[in-house]
C-alpha positions in Angstrom: 108.1 119.0 118.0 105.7 116.2 118.8 102.4 114.8 117.5 99.6 114.7 120.0 96.5 112.6 119.4 93.7 110.7 121.2 93.7 107.0 120.6 90.3 105.4 120.8 89.6 101.7 121.5 86.8 99.5 122.6 87.0 96.8 125.3 84.5 94.2 126.5 83.9 94.8 130.2 81.4 93.8 132.9 79.0 96.6 134.0 76.2 95.8 136.5 76.4 92.1 135.8 76.3 92.6 132.0 79.0 92.4 129.3 79.2 95.6 127.4 81.6 97.3 125.0 83.2 100.3 126.6 84.9 103.0 124.5 87.9 104.7 126.0 90.4 107.3 124.7 93.9 107.9 125.8 96.1 110.9 125.0 99.3 109.8 123.2 102.4 111.6 122.0 104.8 110.4 119.2 108.0 111.7 117.7 107.4 112.8 114.0 110.8 111.5 113.1 109.7 108.0 114.1 106.2 108.3 112.6 104.8 107.2 109.2 101.5 108.2 107.6 100.5 105.6 105.1 98.0 106.4 102.3 96.3 103.2 101.3 94.9 102.8 97.8 94.0 106.5 97.3 93.6 105.8 93.6 92.6 108.1 90.7 89.7 105.8 89.8 87.6 103.0 91.4 85.2 100.4 90.1 82.3 102.1 91.9 81.0 105.6 91.3 80.0 105.9 94.9 83.5 105.0 96.1 84.9 107.8 93.9 82.4 110.3 95.2 83.1 109.4 98.8 86.9 109.5 98.3 86.5 113.0 96.8 85.1 114.2 100.0 88.0 112.7 102.0 90.8 114.1 99.7 91.0 117.6 101.1 91.4 116.3 104.7 94.0 113.7 103.6 96.0 116.3 101.6 95.9 118.7 104.6 97.1 116.0 107.0 99.9 115.0 104.6 101.2 118.5 104.6 101.1 118.8 108.4 102.9 115.5 109.0 105.5 116.1 106.3 106.2 119.6 107.6 106.7 118.1 111.1 109.3 115.6 109.7 107.1 112.5 109.5 107.5 109.9 106.7 104.7 110.0 104.1 104.1 106.6 102.4 102.2 106.6 99.2 100.8 103.1 98.7 98.5 102.9 95.6 98.5 99.2 95.1 98.6 97.7 91.6 100.0 101.0 90.2 103.6 101.0 91.6 105.1 100.6 88.1 103.8 104.0 87.3 106.4 105.4 89.8 109.4 103.4 88.5 112.5 105.6 88.5 111.0 108.4 90.5 113.1 109.6 93.5 110.3 108.6 96.0 110.3 105.0 94.7 114.1 104.8 94.3 114.6 106.0 97.9 112.4 103.2 99.2 114.2 100.6 97.1 117.7 101.8 98.0 117.1 101.8 101.7 115.1 98.6 101.8 117.6 96.6 99.8 120.3 97.7 102.3 118.5 96.0 105.2 119.8 92.5 105.7 116.9 91.2 107.8 113.4 89.9 107.3 110.2 90.8 109.1 109.5 88.8 112.3 107.3 85.8 112.4 103.6 86.7 112.5 102.2 86.8 116.0 99.1 84.6 116.3 95.9 86.5 116.1 92.2 85.5 116.0 90.2 87.1 113.1 86.6 87.6 114.1 84.2 88.0 111.1 83.5 91.5 109.8 80.2 93.1 110.8 79.1 93.9 107.2 78.6 91.9 104.1 80.8 93.1 101.2 80.0 90.4 98.7 78.4 93.2 96.6 80.6 96.1 97.5 79.1 98.8 95.2 76.0 100.9 96.0 75.8 102.8 92.7 75.8 100.0 90.0 74.8 99.5 87.3 76.9 102.4 85.9 78.3 102.3 82.3 81.4 104.3 83.4 82.1 102.0 86.3 81.3 98.4 85.2 81.2 95.7 87.8 84.6 94.2 87.9 84.9 90.6 86.6 87.8 88.1 86.6 90.2 89.0 83.7 89.2 92.6 83.5 91.9 95.2 84.0 91.4 97.6 87.0 90.5 101.2 86.2 93.1 102.8 88.6 96.4 103.8 87.1 98.1 105.9 89.9 97.5 107.7 93.1 94.9 110.5 93.0 96.4 113.8 91.7 94.9 115.7 94.7 97.6 114.1 96.9 101.1 115.4 96.1 104.2 113.3 96.3 107.3 115.2 97.6 110.2 113.5 95.8 112.6 115.0 98.3 111.3 113.0 101.3 108.3 110.8 100.6 108.4 107.1 99.6 106.2 105.0 97.3 105.5 101.3 98.0 102.6 98.9 98.4 104.8 96.0 99.6 104.7 95.1 103.3 108.2 93.6 103.4 109.7 96.6 101.6 108.1 99.0 104.0 109.0 96.9 107.1 112.7 97.1 106.1 112.4 100.9 105.4 110.7 101.4 108.8 113.5 99.4 110.5 116.2 101.5 108.8 114.5 104.7 109.7 113.4 103.8 113.2 109.7 104.1 112.5 107.6 103.2 115.6 104.2 104.7 114.9 102.2 104.1 111.8 99.0 106.1 110.9 96.8 104.8 108.1 94.3 106.7 105.9 92.6 105.8 102.7 90.3 103.1 101.4 88.6 100.8 101.9 88.4 100.1 105.6 86.9 96.6 105.4 89.2 95.5 102.6 92.6 97.0 101.8 93.0 99.0 105.0 92.8 95.7 106.9 94.3 93.2 104.5 97.1 94.7 102.4 100.6 93.4 103.2 101.5 96.9 104.5 98.2 97.5 106.4 96.6 96.9 109.8 96.4 93.1 110.2 100.0 92.6 109.0 101.3 95.5 111.1 99.7 94.1 114.2 101.1 90.6 113.5 104.5 92.2 113.3 104.1 93.9 116.6 103.2 97.4 115.6 100.2 99.3 117.1 98.9 101.2 114.0 96.4 104.0 114.2 93.5 104.2 111.8 92.4 107.7 110.9 88.7 107.0 111.2 87.5 110.3 109.6 89.8 109.8 106.5 88.5 106.4 105.4 85.5 104.7 103.9 84.2 101.1 103.6 83.0 99.2 100.5 79.3 98.2 101.1 75.9 98.0 99.5 73.0 98.9 101.8 71.0 96.2 100.1 73.2 93.7 101.9 73.3 92.7 105.6 73.2 94.3 108.1 70.9 96.6 106.0 72.2 99.9 107.2 73.3 103.2 105.6 76.8 103.4 104.1 77.8 105.8 106.8 76.6 103.4 109.5 78.5 100.5 107.8 81.7 102.5 107.9 81.1 103.2 111.6 80.6 99.5 112.2 83.9 98.6 110.5 85.7 101.3 112.5 84.2 99.9 115.7 85.3 96.4 114.7 88.8 97.6 114.2 88.8 99.4 117.6 87.6 96.2 119.2 89.8 93.6 117.6 92.8 95.2 115.8 94.0 98.7 116.8 93.1 102.1 118.0 91.7 104.9 115.8 92.1 108.6 115.9 90.4 111.6 114.3 92.7 113.8 112.1 90.9 117.0 113.2 91.9 116.4 116.8 95.6 115.8 116.0 97.9 118.6 117.2 101.5 119.1 116.2 103.9 121.4 118.0 
């Protein structure tokens, strides 16, 4: 059994004397036993009503892909940052800790990497405030999220729970994980910047795959570049394809 998908990237090329960004796709195949699907910050609550509503639309697709990958033998990583204590003592959390603690090695030194600026302004990341049920987060306030969203099941017989990059690097090393897919939120924030997410994986030598149809960005259309929320997400996806890693569409992934 293998996982087949099309990896999409963008490259700056010369065409007719002009520099243009060219999109290309390549068909790739990976072994499920050496593949991980990471669910980044798929929380039960967010500080923005709009973020919760958009995540709700993604949840069925995420849950379906989790089942497909798990059934094929891929590793499912639940990474709801800031809520890991909720899972203390669970088999999925203990499995991760037991294996990671047995690995007597550290991640490799970070590979140097330039970080171009993001194409959108996220200084005001909510498009539905003010909202009394989702107050704008301020320093010193507790976050509203408490666990991963209940729509995504955790299989204690085979999944793992961690939001720590070093823990996961050790687990990947022990299990022989070579391919890492990432779904969840938010593309311009946690998906890029968490210790287990795209930037760090790339610096460690992985070539992660962002599932572009199972993610969302944090953005207020009242901020530059003054586009719709959907266009802003597309801009961030394009930024990732240009400077960090390939993306894939979950609906075009075949397993067999």
